[in-house]
C-alpha positions in Angstrom: -32.2 134.6 43.8 -33.0 131.5 45.9 -34.2 132.0 49.4 -32.1 130.6 52.2 -32.5 130.2 55.9 -30.0 129.7 58.6 -30.7 127.4 61.5 -28.6 127.7 64.7 -28.3 124.6 66.8 -27.6 124.4 70.6 -25.2 121.6 71.5 -24.6 120.5 75.1 -23.5 117.5 77.1 -26.4 115.5 78.7 -26.5 114.5 82.3 -29.3 113.3 84.6 -30.1 115.5 87.6 -30.9 112.4 89.7 -27.4 111.0 90.1 -23.9 110.8 88.7 -23.3 109.5 85.2 -20.2 108.6 83.3 -19.0 111.3 81.0 -19.8 110.8 77.3 -17.1 109.7 74.9 -15.2 112.6 73.4 -16.5 111.8 69.9 -20.2 111.9 71.0 -22.3 115.0 70.9 -25.8 115.2 72.2 -28.0 117.8 70.6 -30.6 119.6 72.6 -33.4 121.8 71.3 -35.2 124.4 73.3 -38.7 123.4 74.2 -41.4 124.7 71.9 -42.8 126.8 74.6 -39.5 128.6 75.1 -39.1 129.1 71.4 -42.6 130.6 71.2 -41.7 133.1 74.0 -38.5 134.1 72.3 -40.2 134.5 68.9 -42.9 136.8 70.3 -40.3 139.2 71.8 -39.6 142.4 70.0 -36.2 143.7 68.9 -36.2 147.3 69.9 -34.7 150.2 67.9 -34.5 147.9 64.8 -36.2 148.5 61.4 -36.9 146.1 58.6 -37.4 147.5 55.1 -39.4 145.8 52.3 -39.1 147.6 49.0 -42.2 147.1 46.8 -43.4 148.2 43.4 -47.1 148.4 42.4 -48.5 149.3 39.0 -50.1 148.3 35.8 -49.1 147.1 32.3 -51.7 147.6 29.5 -51.6 146.1 26.0 -53.6 147.4 23.1 -55.3 144.4 21.5 -55.4 145.9 18.0 -57.9 147.2 15.6 -59.8 143.9 15.5 -60.6 144.1 19.2 -64.1 145.1 20.2 -64.6 148.6 21.5 -65.4 147.5 25.0 -62.4 145.1 25.1 -59.8 147.3 23.5 -57.0 146.6 26.1 -55.7 143.8 28.2 -54.1 145.0 31.5 -52.5 143.6 34.6 -52.3 145.2 38.0 -49.7 143.9 40.4 -47.6 144.3 43.6 -44.1 142.9 43.3 -40.7 143.1 45.0 -38.5 145.9 43.8 -36.2 143.3 42.2 -39.0 140.9 41.4 -38.5 138.8 44.5 -41.2 136.8 46.2 -43.2 139.0 48.6 -45.1 136.0 50.1 -42.6 136.0 52.9 -44.2 139.2 54.2 -47.6 139.6 52.5 -50.3 137.0 52.9 -53.1 138.6 50.9 -53.7 141.4 48.4 -57.2 142.8 47.6 -57.8 144.7 44.4 -60.8 147.0 44.2 -61.8 147.5 40.6 -64.4 149.7 38.9 -68.0 148.8 39.9 -68.7 148.0 36.2 -66.6 144.8 36.5 -68.2 141.5 37.6 -67.0 140.8 41.2 -65.0 144.1 41.4 -63.4 143.1 44.7 -60.7 140.6 43.8 -58.7 138.7 46.5 -55.3 137.1 45.8 -54.0 134.9 48.6 -50.6 133.8 47.2 -47.8 135.4 45.1 -47.6 136.7 42.5 -50.1 139.3 43.8 -51.7 140.3 40.5 -54.7 140.0 38.3 -55.5 140.6 34.7 -58.6 141.9 32.9 -59.8 143.4 29.7 -61.6 146.7 29.2 -61.6 150.1 27.6 -61.6 152.7 30.4 -59.1 154.1 32.8 -59.9 154.3 36.6 -58.3 154.2 40.0 -57.5 150.8 41.5 -57.4 150.5 45.3 -54.9 147.9 46.6 -55.0 146.6 50.2 -52.1 144.5 51.5 -52.5 142.2 54.4 -49.5 140.8 56.2 -48.6 137.7 58.1 -49.5 137.6 61.8 -45.9 138.1 62.9 -45.3 141.0 60.5 -48.0 143.7 61.1 -51.6 143.7 62.3 -52.5 146.8 60.2 -53.2 146.6 56.4 -51.6 148.9 53.9 -53.8 150.7 51.4 -52.4 151.8 48.1 -54.0 153.6 45.1 -53.0 153.3 41.5 -54.4 155.0 38.4 -54.8 152.5 35.5 -53.4 154.0 32.3 -54.3 152.5 28.9 -53.0 155.2 26.6 -49.5 156.8 26.7 -49.4 160.4 27.9 -46.7 161.4 25.5 -47.0 161.4 21.7 -45.0 158.3 21.0 -46.5 157.5 17.6 -49.5 155.2 16.6 -50.7 152.6 19.1 -48.8 149.3 19.0 -49.8 145.8 20.2 -46.2 145.1 21.1 -45.4 148.1 23.2 -47.4 148.3 26.4 -48.2 151.3 28.6 -46.4 150.8 31.9 -47.0 152.9 35.1 -45.3 151.9 38.3 -44.8 153.4 41.8 -42.0 152.5 44.2 -42.6 152.3 48.0 -40.9 151.0 51.1 -42.7 149.2 53.9 -40.8 150.0 57.1 -41.5 147.7 60.0 -40.2 149.0 63.4 -39.4 146.9 66.4 -40.0 143.5 64.7 -40.7 140.3 66.4 -37.7 138.0 66.9 -39.5 135.2 65.1 -40.2 137.4 62.1 -36.7 138.7 62.0 -35.3 135.1 62.0 -37.7 134.1 59.3 -36.7 136.9 56.8 -33.1 137.6 57.7 -31.7 135.9 54.6 -34.6 136.6 52.2 -33.6 138.7 49.2 -36.8 140.7 49.2 -36.2 142.1 52.7 -33.5 144.5 53.9 -32.5 143.7 57.5 -29.9 145.4 59.7 -27.1 143.8 61.6 -28.0 142.6 65.0 -25.8 143.4 68.1 -23.0 141.0 68.7 -24.1 138.0 70.8 -27.8 138.3 69.9 -29.0 134.9 69.0 -32.1 134.1 66.9 -34.3 131.0 67.4 -34.0 128.2 64.9 -36.5 128.2 62.0 -37.5 125.5 59.6 -35.9 125.6 56.1 -38.4 126.2 53.3 -38.9 123.4 50.8 -37.2 124.1 47.5 -40.2 123.0 45.5 -42.5 125.3 47.4 -40.0 128.1 46.9 -40.0 127.6 43.1 -43.8 127.8 42.9 -43.6 131.3 44.4 -40.6 132.6 42.5 -41.5 135.7 40.4 -38.0 136.2 38.9 -39.2 134.6 35.6 -42.4 136.6 35.4 -43.6 136.8 31.7 -44.0 140.6 32.0 -40.6 141.2 33.7 -39.1 142.6 30.5 -41.4 145.6 30.9 -40.9 146.2 34.6 -39.1 149.3 35.5 -35.7 149.1 37.3 -35.8 150.2 40.9 -32.6 148.7 42.1 -30.4 150.3 44.7 -27.6 150.9 42.1 -30.0 153.0 40.0 -31.1 154.9 43.0 -27.5 155.6 44.0 -26.7 156.8 40.5 -29.7 159.2 40.6 -28.6 160.5 44.0 -25.0 161.0 42.8 -26.3 162.9 39.7 -28.5 165.1 41.9 -25.6 165.7 44.3 -23.4 166.8 41.4 -26.1 169.2 40.2 -26.4 170.7 43.7 -22.6 171.1 43.9 -22.5 172.8 40.5 -25.2 175.2 41.6 -23.3 176.0 44.8 -20.2 176.8 42.8 -22.2 179.0 40.5 -23.7 180.9 43.5 -20.2 181.3 45.1 -18.9 182.8 41.8 -21.8 185.3 41.6 -21.2 186.3 45.3 -17.5 186.8 44.6 -18.2 189.0 41.6 -20.6 191.1 43.6 -18.1 191.5 46.4 -15.5 192.8 44.0 -17.7 195.5 42.7 -17.1 199.0 44.2 -19.5 199.7 47.0 -21.7 202.9 46.6 -20.7 205.8 48.8 -22.9 206.7 51.6 -24.2 210.4 51.2 -22.8 212.8 53.6 -24.9 213.7 56.6 -26.2 217.3 56.6 -26.1 219.6 59.6 
């Protein structure tokens, strides 16, 4: 899904404060833009009681390289952080740092542009620490995540295959409260970000439109591993919630029937009190 940005323009009639001028022709329109200083002040204000949500998925995909592979290089795997629907996260995240096992050369790997991922070969499973750093107008704090690399399937799904990878993913939501006006304006139409509606009459500052070629270089929709990615779309989540709700309702009906049967049973007589 392409990224779009909307730019609002202020239009007014121009007049000099030093004297009277003839009114402009009806067909003429003079465009004014707010000074850069004013736009900077507006962009650094916060929108109170507003939350921006960024759904992300982080995980690993591991391929067995077959019987001809060396014992120390038995698998090729990729660790990554992606948008829940494979959208570009570079609008929010500026850097991802992956901390690998100390046995790897240069175990601290830094990725400064999307897609935020790296690939390696090895034979062992271990925990990977992932640190996400955001753009200056997003958040000053980093987000630390931890993921267990899996090379072998946990269930007995038959003999190992070079065509069927082991995929382990986790879903998370980055919630940004009281965002800056400039950040809100920058991401309001981006498909990787969920933004609420602003109050009527609230105007955002104009922002530059991103170049289409630059946008294509960061597009992760056509990722070569996307066929193996798990689906974390809102539709699937809603279906799961609906199914869970139905199970709860069925359980409530069952309990009500049991209570009704118990209420219909004859109650035991209280023993007579002795004197």
